[in-house]
N, C-alpha and C positions, 0 to 999 in steps of 0.2 A: 504494500500500500504506500510505503514511503517513496517509492520510485515515481508515483504519480504527482508528487509535490512539485516537480519541475514544470508541471502544466499550470500551476496556479498563477504565476506572474503573467504569462501571456494571456490567460483568460481574464485577469483583472484589467490589463491594459486594453484588451478588446472591448470589454464592457464599458470602461471609462470613455474610450473613443466613440463608441456607439451613442452613449449619452450626450457627449459633447457635440457630436454632429447633429443629433436630434435637437438639441437646444439651440444651436446656431441656425439651423434650417427652418425653425418654426416661423420666422418672420419673412422668409424668402418668398412665400407664395401670397402675394398681395392680391386682393380682389380686383377684378377687372370691371370697369363700369359697364352696365348693361347696354347702354347705347353704343359704346365702343365695340363691344362684342357683337352686336347686331350688325354694325358697319363692316367688321372684319368678315363675318359670315356672308354678307351680301357680296362683298368683293370676291370672296372665294367661289361663290356660286356663279358669278358672272364670268369667271375665267374660262377660256377655251380648253377643255380637257380632251379634245378629240385625239390628240397624240397618244394618250394613254390607252385608248380603246383599239387602236390599230395594232395588228400583230406585227412583230418584228421579223427580220429576215430569216431567223432560225425557226420561227413558229410554223412554217409551212410543212416542214418535214414531219412525217409520222414517227412517233417514238416507239421503239420496240418494247414489247411487253416483257418484263422481267419475270422469269419463272422461279428465281431464287436458287437456281442450281448453276454452279460455275462450270462452264464447258471450256476445256482447253483445246487448242487446235491440234490436229492430228500430227504426229511426228513420224509417220510411215516413211516419208522420203529420207529422213535422216537414218532410220534403222536399216534401210536397204543399202545405203552407202557403206556402212560399217561392216556389213556381213561379207 
């Protein structure tokens, strides 16, 4: 049991750091004015998002279905040369 005492200092430092970061971050999230939020939403909805809906150059290829089994290429040509 004494061998686990070396874990106490890192655990204490971790807990103190978590409490410190929590205390520092509590004021970081200020409330946004409702009118400002509505204006931001309106601007975002007016943007042209057509580029996001178009498929890219790699999207036209059909993807092979994975069976979950690894198949290695045949080495029959190498076996014949060594014989």
